[in-house]
C-alpha positions in Angstrom: 47.3 10.9 16.4 44.2 9.1 15.9 42.5 6.0 17.8 40.0 3.5 16.8 38.7 0.9 19.4 35.9 -1.0 19.6 33.6 0.7 23.0 34.4 -1.4 26.1 30.4 -2.0 26.3 29.3 -3.3 22.5 31.3 -5.2 20.0 29.5 -3.7 17.6 29.9 0.6 18.3 33.3 2.4 17.1 35.2 4.9 19.6 37.6 6.7 17.8 39.9 9.8 19.3 41.7 12.1 17.1 42.7 15.8 17.5 39.7 18.1 16.6 39.4 19.6 13.9 37.5 23.7 13.3 34.4 21.7 11.5 34.0 20.0 15.0 33.8 23.6 16.9 29.7 23.5 16.6 29.3 19.5 17.8 31.9 19.9 20.5 30.1 23.2 21.8 26.5 20.8 21.8 28.5 18.1 23.6 29.5 20.7 26.7 25.5 22.0 26.8 24.9 18.5 27.2 26.9 18.4 30.4 25.7 20.0 32.7 27.2 21.7 35.3 30.1 22.2 32.8 30.5 26.4 31.9 29.2 27.1 28.0 31.9 28.9 26.5 31.1 30.8 23.3 31.3 28.8 20.6 34.1 30.7 19.1 36.1 29.4 22.1 35.3 26.3 21.3 36.0 26.7 17.6 39.4 28.3 18.7 40.1 25.2 20.4 39.1 23.1 17.8 41.6 25.3 15.5 44.4 27.2 17.4 44.8 24.9 20.4 43.9 21.5 18.8 47.0 20.0 19.6 46.4 20.3 23.1 43.0 19.1 23.0 41.4 16.0 22.0 37.8 14.5 20.7 36.0 11.4 21.0 33.7 9.9 18.4 31.5 7.6 19.8 30.0 5.6 16.2 30.7 9.2 14.7 28.9 10.9 17.2 30.7 13.3 19.3 31.3 12.2 22.7 34.1 13.4 24.6 35.9 16.4 24.6 39.1 17.7 26.7 40.2 21.0 26.1 44.0 22.2 27.3 46.8 24.6 26.4 50.7 24.8 27.3 50.9 27.7 28.9 53.6 30.0 27.4 55.9 30.7 30.4 55.4 26.9 31.0 56.7 24.5 28.4 56.9 21.4 30.7 53.1 21.9 31.9 49.7 20.7 30.3 46.7 22.7 31.4 43.6 21.2 31.2 40.8 23.0 30.9 37.3 21.6 30.6 36.6 17.9 30.0 33.5 16.8 29.0 31.9 13.1 28.4 28.3 12.6 26.9 26.4 10.0 29.7 26.1 7.8 26.9 30.0 7.1 27.2 30.9 7.7 30.8 32.4 4.8 33.3 34.9 3.7 30.8 38.0 6.0 31.3 37.3 8.2 28.4 38.3 11.4 29.7 41.5 9.9 31.0 42.3 8.2 27.7 41.7 11.3 25.7 44.4 13.5 28.1 46.6 10.4 27.9 46.4 11.1 23.8 47.1 14.3 23.9 49.9 14.1 26.2 51.1 11.5 23.3 51.6 14.0 20.7 54.8 15.8 19.7 53.0 19.0 21.1 53.9 17.5 24.7 56.7 15.9 24.5 58.3 17.8 27.0 55.3 18.0 29.5 56.1 16.5 33.1 53.1 18.0 34.7 49.4 18.2 34.4 47.8 21.5 36.0 43.6 21.7 36.1 41.5 23.8 38.4 38.2 21.8 39.9 35.6 23.0 42.0 35.4 21.3 45.5 32.1 19.3 44.8 33.2 18.1 41.6 33.5 14.9 43.2 33.8 13.1 39.4 36.7 15.2 38.1 38.5 14.9 41.4 38.6 11.1 41.6 39.1 11.0 37.4 42.6 13.3 37.7 43.4 11.1 40.9 43.3 7.9 38.7 45.0 10.0 36.0 47.9 11.0 38.4 48.0 7.3 39.8 48.6 6.0 35.8 51.2 8.7 35.3 53.1 7.4 38.8 52.7 11.0 39.9 51.7 12.8 42.7 48.7 15.4 43.2 48.9 18.5 44.9 45.8 20.4 45.7 46.2 24.1 46.5 43.6 27.5 46.8 43.7 28.7 43.2 40.4 31.4 42.1 38.4 32.4 45.1 34.5 32.6 44.5 34.2 36.3 45.4 38.0 37.5 44.9 37.9 36.2 41.3 34.9 34.7 40.2 32.3 37.9 41.4 30.3 35.2 43.3 29.1 34.2 39.7 30.7 30.9 40.3 32.3 28.4 42.5 35.6 28.6 44.0 38.5 26.6 42.4 41.5 24.4 43.5 44.4 24.0 41.3 45.0 20.5 41.2 49.4 20.0 40.4 50.1 16.3 38.8 53.5 15.5 38.2 56.2 15.4 37.9 55.8 12.5 35.7 58.2 11.2 32.2 57.3 13.1 29.7 57.2 10.9 26.3 60.2 13.0 24.7 61.9 12.1 27.7 64.8 9.8 27.4 65.3 9.1 31.4 68.8 9.8 31.3 
């Protein structure tokens, strides 16, 4: 699925949202590097996201330049869950709901037809992500439950902040008939 629309602030700019391809991996890697404090995964990890996991990832281009990326996956034992791994939006594209639009693009795909929950982890101090996921839940008409998940000392060897698990849902899956 691909969407192209004018950028909200500029009549001459074009924003497109697409499923990434393997050839996008280096640009995704560079985008994440421009978005501290996001963890910089290896370029190979980004390559796998843009190839093997492309159906559960979305890429935004603003005037042809990569401006946003959401990586996710469908956990093998939870077919009704989309786990959002990482959200990166370039500073030039922030403040317009692009992250939520990227996630919605993923949810609209056939691969996510049975998805009724979004799971993600967020550090307690990441107010921007917390607010974005709360707004996304509202847009989906879903509840949000937050639980401790990965502890800084138990799971992350003291090298990163603890992560809380956000459980967003249930919401009506796109493929659901509602009855």
